[in-house]
C-alpha positions as CSV (number, residue, x, y, z in Angstrom):
1,M,15.5,57.8,73.0
2,M,12.1,57.2,74.7
3,R,12.4,53.4,73.9
4,W,15.9,53.4,75.6
5,V,14.5,55.2,78.7
6,L,11.5,52.9,79.1
7,G,13.7,49.7,78.6
8,L,16.1,50.8,81.3
9,V,13.2,51.5,83.8
10,M,11.6,48.3,83.2
11,M,14.9,46.3,83.6
12,A,15.8,48.4,87.0
13,V,13.5,46.0,89.0
14,L,15.8,43.0,87.8
15,S,19.2,44.3,88.9
16,A,20.9,42.3,91.4
17,C,24.0,42.3,93.5
18,A,27.5,42.1,92.2
19,S,27.5,39.1,89.7
20,N,31.1,38.2,90.0
21,R,31.1,37.2,93.6
22,D,30.5,33.6,93.0
23,L,33.4,32.9,90.5
24,N,35.5,31.4,93.1
25,D,32.6,29.0,94.1
26,A,31.9,25.8,92.2
27,P,29.9,26.4,88.9
28,V,26.3,25.6,88.8
29,P,25.8,22.3,87.1
30,L,25.6,22.4,83.3
31,G,25.7,18.8,82.1
32,D,28.4,18.2,79.6
33,F,28.9,21.7,78.8
34,R,32.3,23.1,77.8
35,L,32.9,26.4,75.8
36,E,35.1,25.9,72.8
37,H,34.6,29.1,70.7
38,N,33.7,32.3,72.3
39,I,32.8,34.5,69.4
40,V,31.7,38.3,70.1
41,V,31.0,41.0,67.4
42,A,30.0,44.7,68.0
43,E,29.8,46.3,64.7
44,N,26.4,47.1,64.9
45,A,26.1,48.3,68.5
46,Q,23.9,51.2,69.2
47,R,25.2,53.7,71.6
48,G,22.3,55.0,74.1
49,P,21.4,58.4,74.8
50,L,24.0,60.4,76.9
51,S,26.2,57.5,76.9
52,R,30.0,57.8,77.1
53,P,31.6,56.3,73.8
54,A,33.1,52.7,73.6
55,T,35.1,51.3,70.5
56,E,34.0,48.1,68.9
57,A,37.2,46.5,70.2
58,E,36.6,47.8,74.0
59,L,33.0,46.2,73.7
60,T,34.1,42.8,72.1
61,T,37.1,42.5,74.5
62,A,35.1,43.2,77.7
63,V,32.3,40.7,76.7
64,K,34.6,38.0,75.6
65,S,36.6,38.4,78.7
66,A,33.7,38.2,81.1
67,M,32.3,35.2,79.2
68,S,35.7,33.3,79.4
69,E,35.9,34.1,82.9
70,R,32.7,32.7,83.8
71,F,32.5,29.8,81.5
72,G,36.1,28.8,81.3
73,R,35.2,27.1,84.7
74,Y,33.1,24.3,82.9
75,N,35.1,21.4,81.7
76,G,32.3,18.9,80.3
77,A,32.9,16.3,77.5
78,S,31.1,18.1,74.8
79,R,31.9,21.4,72.9
80,Y,29.7,24.3,72.7
81,H,30.2,27.7,71.1
82,F,28.9,31.2,71.5
83,G,27.9,33.6,68.9
84,I,27.4,37.0,70.7
85,S,26.5,40.4,69.2
86,V,26.3,43.5,71.2
87,E,23.4,45.3,70.2
88,G,23.5,48.4,72.4
89,Y,25.1,50.1,75.5
90,V,25.0,52.9,77.8
91,L,27.9,53.9,79.8
92,A,26.6,56.5,82.1
93,Q,27.8,60.0,82.5
94,P,27.2,62.1,85.5
95,G,23.6,63.0,85.8
96,I,21.9,66.3,86.9
97,P,20.0,66.3,89.1
98,L,21.3,63.5,91.1
99,V,18.0,62.0,91.3
100,L,18.0,61.4,87.4
101,A,21.6,60.2,87.5
102,P,21.6,57.6,84.4
103,K,22.4,53.8,84.8
104,S,24.6,52.0,82.6
105,A,23.2,49.1,80.5
106,L,24.3,46.5,78.1
107,I,22.2,44.5,75.3
108,L,23.5,41.4,73.8
109,N,22.2,38.8,71.5
110,V,23.3,35.3,72.2
111,T,23.2,32.0,70.3
112,V,24.6,28.8,71.4
113,W,25.9,26.3,69.1
114,D,26.3,22.4,69.7
115,D,29.4,21.3,68.0
116,A,28.4,17.7,67.8
117,A,25.1,18.4,66.2
118,G,26.8,21.1,64.0
119,G,24.0,23.7,64.5
120,K,22.3,26.0,67.0
121,L,20.5,25.2,70.2
122,N,18.3,28.1,69.8
123,D,17.1,29.2,66.4
124,E,16.4,32.6,67.5
125,P,19.0,34.6,69.4
126,E,18.2,35.2,73.0
127,Q,18.5,38.9,74.1
128,I,20.1,39.6,77.4
129,T,19.8,43.2,78.8
130,V,21.6,44.0,81.9
131,L,22.2,47.2,84.1
132,E,25.0,48.3,86.3
133,T,25.1,46.6,89.7
134,F,22.9,48.4,92.1
135,G,24.6,49.0,95.3
136,T,27.7,50.4,93.5
137,A,26.5,53.9,93.6
138,P,22.7,53.6,94.4
139,I,22.1,57.4,94.8
140,I,24.6,59.1,92.2
141,G,25.1,56.4,89.5
142,T,28.4,55.0,88.3
143,G,28.8,57.9,86.1
144,Y,30.2,59.8,89.2
145,T,32.3,56.9,90.6
146,M,33.6,54.7,87.7
147,T,35.5,55.1,84.7
148,A,34.0,53.8,81.3
149,E,36.3,50.8,81.3
150,E,35.2,50.0,84.9
151,Q,31.5,50.2,83.9
152,L,31.9,48.1,80.8
153,K,33.7,45.5,82.8
154,E,31.0,45.3,85.3
155,L,28.4,45.2,82.7
156,S,30.0,42.4,80.8
157,Q,30.3,40.3,84.0
158,N,26.6,40.8,84.8
159,A,25.7,39.8,81.1
160,A,27.9,36.7,81.6
161,K,25.9,36.0,84.8
162,A,22.6,36.4,83.0
163,V,23.8,34.2,80.0
164,E,24.7,31.6,82.6
165,R,21.2,31.8,84.2
166,F,19.7,31.5,80.7
167,L,21.7,28.2,80.0
168,V,20.7,26.7,83.5
169,R,17.2,27.4,82.6
170,Q,17.3,25.6,79.0
171,S,19.3,22.9,80.6
172,K,16.4,22.3,82.9
173,E,13.5,22.9,80.7
174,E,15.0,21.8,77.3
175,G,17.4,19.2,78.2
176,W,20.4,21.3,76.9
177,F,23.8,20.0,77.6
178,T,22.5,16.4,78.3
179,P,24.9,13.9,77.0
180,D,23.6,12.0,73.9
181,P,25.4,8.4,73.7
182,N,24.4,8.2,70.1
183,A,25.9,11.6,68.9
184,V,29.0,11.7,66.8
185,A,31.1,14.7,67.3
186,A,31.5,16.9,64.3
187,P,35.1,18.3,63.5
188,A,35.8,21.6,65.2
189,E,36.1,23.4,61.8
190,N,32.4,22.5,61.1
191,V,31.5,25.7,63.2
192,T,33.9,28.2,62.4
193,D,34.6,31.6,64.1
194,E,32.9,33.1,60.9
195,A,29.8,31.0,61.3
196,A,29.5,31.7,65.1
197,A,29.9,35.3,64.5
198,T,27.0,35.6,62.3
199,A,24.7,33.3,64.4
200,P,23.1,36.0,66.1
201,E,22.0,37.3,62.7
202,I,23.6,40.5,62.9
């Protein structure tokens, strides 16, 4: 429990405003990126302390929907795949006293596959940790103001935005999503749903 609490406190300083406000804007550039397979698994997801429950199906559906919502806007020439595992979550309940109202959180491991190369872009999964959006309920927490489904939707949208920031950073620093004129596209079946699902080494 202590590890969870310390982790959430450290992440609090990184929380930002609502992450879905930019979905009607033009997406930030990501070279030749186009999302093909969007695989999300959650069989090993850890429920955090004092969290409301969520089923495996609820976790995978929410995360997959948020990824599709954000990355479905990209229409590059090359296919890439996500292998995502939900590692842990907290869907906050009402806290007592108010100053200790818990915050919701979501932890994902993300692996990106390059279809043409037939392999992973990141050998080790990138761990993404997000909190509920500050400003939704800055004093009392979303445990009082949102249902578990609403909390999970918001967290998933925040996670999708965090993944986008990760991809943008990798594109700039590592040259991800830069078209390779010598690349030969591999058949889509070379990166199967099963392979993508196991990419985060769950």
